[in-house]
C-alpha positions as CSV (number, residue, x, y, z in Angstrom):
1,M,1.6,2.9,2.5
2,K,5.2,2.5,1.4
3,V,6.2,0.4,4.5
4,W,3.4,-2.2,4.3
5,I,3.7,-2.6,0.6
6,G,7.5,-3.2,1.0
7,F,6.6,-5.8,3.6
8,L,4.1,-7.4,1.3
9,L,6.7,-7.7,-1.4
10,L,9.1,-9.4,1.0
11,V,6.4,-11.8,2.1
12,L,5.7,-12.7,-1.5
13,G,9.0,-14.4,-1.4
14,V,8.2,-16.5,1.7
15,S,4.4,-16.8,1.9
16,L,3.8,-20.0,-0.1
17,E,6.0,-23.0,-0.5
18,A,5.6,-26.5,-1.9
19,Q,3.1,-29.1,-0.6
20,T,5.6,-31.8,0.4
21,S,5.4,-33.4,3.8
22,P,8.9,-34.8,4.6
23,A,9.7,-36.5,7.9
24,H,12.3,-34.8,10.0
25,N,14.0,-35.3,13.3
26,W,16.0,-32.1,13.6
27,H,15.3,-28.7,15.2
28,S,17.5,-26.3,13.2
29,P,16.4,-22.9,12.0
30,S,18.9,-23.0,9.1
31,E,17.4,-26.3,7.9
32,V,13.9,-24.9,8.0
33,V,15.0,-21.9,6.0
34,K,16.9,-24.1,3.5
35,K,13.7,-26.2,3.0
36,I,11.6,-23.1,2.5
37,K,13.9,-21.8,-0.2
38,K,14.1,-25.2,-2.0
39,N,10.4,-25.7,-2.0
40,F,9.5,-22.2,-3.2
41,S,12.0,-22.5,-6.1
42,E,9.9,-25.4,-7.4
43,I,6.6,-23.6,-7.5
44,N,5.2,-22.5,-10.9
45,S,2.0,-20.7,-9.7
46,Y,-0.6,-20.4,-7.0
47,S,-3.6,-18.4,-5.9
48,A,-4.7,-17.7,-2.3
49,D,-6.9,-15.5,-0.1
50,F,-5.0,-12.9,1.9
51,L,-5.7,-10.8,5.0
52,I,-3.5,-7.8,6.0
53,K,-4.0,-6.3,9.5
54,T,-2.2,-3.2,10.9
55,E,-2.2,-2.1,14.5
56,E,-0.9,1.3,15.6
57,N,-1.8,3.4,18.6
58,K,-4.5,0.9,19.6
59,K,-6.2,1.4,16.2
60,E,-6.6,-1.6,13.9
61,K,-7.2,-1.6,10.1
62,Q,-7.6,-4.6,7.8
63,M,-7.4,-5.3,4.1
64,R,-8.4,-8.5,2.3
65,G,-8.7,-10.0,-1.1
66,K,-7.2,-12.6,-3.5
67,C,-3.7,-12.9,-4.8
68,F,-2.0,-14.7,-7.7
69,Y,1.6,-15.7,-8.4
70,K,3.2,-17.1,-11.5
71,R,6.9,-17.8,-12.2
72,P,8.9,-15.8,-12.9
73,G,8.0,-13.0,-10.5
74,K,4.4,-12.2,-11.7
75,I,2.0,-11.1,-9.0
76,R,-1.5,-9.7,-8.7
77,Y,-3.3,-8.7,-5.5
78,N,-7.0,-7.9,-6.0
79,F,-8.4,-6.1,-2.9
80,A,-12.0,-6.7,-1.8
81,E,-11.4,-4.4,1.1
82,P,-10.7,-1.6,0.2
83,E,-12.7,-2.6,-2.9
84,G,-11.0,-1.9,-6.2
85,D,-7.4,-1.5,-5.1
86,E,-4.8,-3.5,-7.0
87,I,-1.2,-4.4,-6.8
88,V,0.0,-5.9,-10.1
89,S,3.5,-6.8,-11.4
90,D,4.8,-8.5,-14.6
91,G,8.1,-9.1,-12.8
92,K,9.7,-5.9,-14.1
93,T,7.2,-3.1,-13.3
94,L,5.0,-2.9,-10.2
95,H,1.7,-1.0,-10.4
96,I,-0.1,0.0,-7.2
97,F,-3.6,1.4,-7.8
98,I,-5.4,3.2,-4.9
99,K,-9.0,3.7,-6.1
100,R,-10.1,6.3,-3.6
101,L,-7.2,8.6,-4.6
102,G,-7.5,7.8,-8.3
103,A,-3.7,7.3,-8.4
104,V,-1.3,4.7,-9.7
105,G,2.2,4.1,-8.3
106,K,4.4,2.8,-11.1
107,Q,7.6,1.3,-9.6
108,D,10.6,0.0,-11.6
109,L,11.6,-3.2,-9.9
110,T,15.0,-3.4,-11.7
111,L,16.5,-0.3,-10.0
112,D,19.8,-0.9,-8.2
113,R,21.1,1.3,-5.4
114,K,24.7,1.7,-4.3
115,N,25.9,-0.9,-1.8
116,S,22.9,-3.1,-2.6
117,S,23.1,-6.7,-3.7
118,G,20.6,-6.3,-6.5
119,P,17.2,-4.7,-7.3
120,I,15.8,-3.1,-4.2
121,F,12.4,-4.8,-4.8
122,T,12.1,-8.1,-6.6
123,T,9.0,-10.2,-7.2
124,N,11.0,-13.0,-8.6
125,S,10.3,-14.9,-5.4
126,P,13.4,-17.2,-5.0
127,E,15.7,-14.1,-5.2
128,G,13.4,-12.1,-3.0
129,L,13.4,-14.9,-0.4
130,N,17.2,-15.1,-0.4
131,R,17.4,-11.3,0.0
132,L,15.1,-11.5,3.0
133,F,17.3,-13.9,4.9
134,R,20.4,-11.9,4.0
135,K,18.9,-8.7,5.4
136,Y,17.7,-10.3,8.7
137,H,19.2,-12.5,11.4
138,Y,16.9,-15.4,12.1
139,K,16.4,-17.9,14.9
140,F,13.6,-20.0,16.6
141,D,11.5,-17.9,19.0
142,T,11.6,-20.7,21.7
143,I,13.2,-24.1,22.3
144,E,9.9,-25.9,21.6
145,Q,9.8,-26.5,17.8
146,P,7.5,-27.2,16.1
147,R,4.5,-26.5,18.3
148,S,0.8,-26.1,18.3
149,M,-0.6,-22.6,18.0
150,G,-4.2,-23.4,19.0
151,D,-5.2,-25.6,16.1
152,V,-4.2,-29.0,14.8
153,T,-1.3,-27.7,12.8
154,K,2.2,-27.5,14.3
155,Y,4.5,-24.6,13.3
156,F,8.1,-23.7,13.3
157,V,8.2,-20.1,14.5
158,L,11.1,-18.0,13.3
159,D,12.1,-14.6,14.8
160,L,13.8,-12.3,12.3
161,D,15.8,-9.2,13.3
162,Q,17.0,-6.6,10.8
163,R,20.8,-6.7,10.5
164,E,21.1,-3.0,9.8
165,K,18.5,-0.7,11.3
166,I,17.7,1.3,8.2
167,G,14.0,1.9,8.7
168,G,11.0,-0.2,7.7
169,F,10.3,-3.3,9.7
170,E,13.0,-4.0,12.3
171,K,11.5,-7.3,13.5
172,M,9.5,-10.1,11.9
173,K,7.9,-13.4,13.1
174,L,7.2,-16.2,10.5
175,F,4.9,-19.1,11.2
176,V,5.9,-22.1,9.1
177,D,3.7,-25.2,8.8
178,S,5.9,-28.0,10.0
179,E,4.5,-30.5,7.4
180,S,4.0,-28.5,4.3
181,Y,6.6,-25.8,4.9
182,L,4.0,-23.1,4.0
183,I,4.5,-19.9,5.8
184,K,0.9,-19.4,6.9
185,K,1.4,-16.0,8.6
186,A,4.0,-13.3,9.0
187,V,4.0,-10.5,11.6
188,A,6.3,-7.5,11.3
189,T,7.0,-4.6,13.7
190,D,8.6,-1.2,12.8
191,G,10.7,1.1,15.0
192,R,7.6,3.0,16.1
193,G,5.7,-0.1,17.3
194,K,3.4,-0.4,14.3
195,V,2.5,-4.1,13.8
196,T,1.5,-5.5,10.4
197,T,0.3,-9.1,10.0
198,I,-0.2,-10.9,6.7
199,S,-1.9,-14.3,6.6
200,F,-2.9,-16.6,3.7
201,S,-5.7,-19.2,3.3
202,N,-7.4,-21.3,0.6
203,I,-4.0,-21.8,-1.1
204,N,-4.4,-23.4,-4.6
205,F,-1.4,-24.7,-6.5
206,S,-3.4,-26.3,-9.3
207,E,-5.4,-23.3,-10.6
208,E,-4.4,-22.5,-14.2
209,I,-3.4,-18.8,-14.3
210,Q,-3.0,-17.1,-17.6
211,D,-0.3,-14.5,-18.2
212,G,-2.8,-11.9,-19.0
213,V,-3.9,-11.8,-15.3
214,F,-0.7,-9.9,-14.6
215,N,-1.3,-7.1,-17.1
216,F,-2.3,-3.8,-15.5
217,H,-5.0,-1.9,-17.2
218,M,-4.9,1.8,-16.3
219,S,-8.0,4.0,-16.0
220,G,-7.7,7.0,-18.3
221,N,-8.4,9.3,-15.3
222,A,-5.8,7.9,-13.0
223,K,-2.8,10.0,-12.0
224,I,0.6,8.2,-12.3
225,V,3.3,8.6,-9.7
226,N,6.6,7.1,-10.9
227,N,8.8,5.1,-8.4
228,P,6.9,5.9,-5.2
229,L,8.7,3.2,-3.2
230,V,12.3,4.0,-4.1
231,S,14.0,6.1,-6.8
232,E,17.3,5.7,-8.5
233,N,18.9,8.3,-6.1
């Protein structure tokens, strides 16, 4: 659970960018990344449907639901599959509710660790996005950019490789809409070959999202586990 949730938090910083459609005549990964960062910094809020698939040892599992984001760093993931699970953050504290276990992970997002460049997890997306591209080398996966992936949309496809092999996902692949600069899909692989894919659809930038959406309401019977993703040590 820890690994794919960490991936989800990283992707929150790159999953949805602004709806502009600028013309371009260059094929540079650094320019694509620069545009992704700039566009995301201008987003106030969004909602979207999400699908998470994991593949390991020829077994596949999927999770789906609806997610919400609001500046600065507020997120909510409501799971329809598995039904009742939640990931909620007000930007400072992350709550992960696993219904079948009756347990809540309560993670302090402001923790710093030695030799880190800031909080180990951040849902303040511009900062999370910058951290992602600091921690991974990135390049286009092929010379042909952008290109069709079987539908009418053309994508820039970026390969990311972890700079320091410290566990978690060592490689990622990001699929960036060449017109809107939305990252429609992210695929990550860990050192054991487990593959996690997160994709987004029905993206809505105009939905009015109240601050109360990002408040976590705990069941009186739920067991709390503090800092399950990373501790201060």
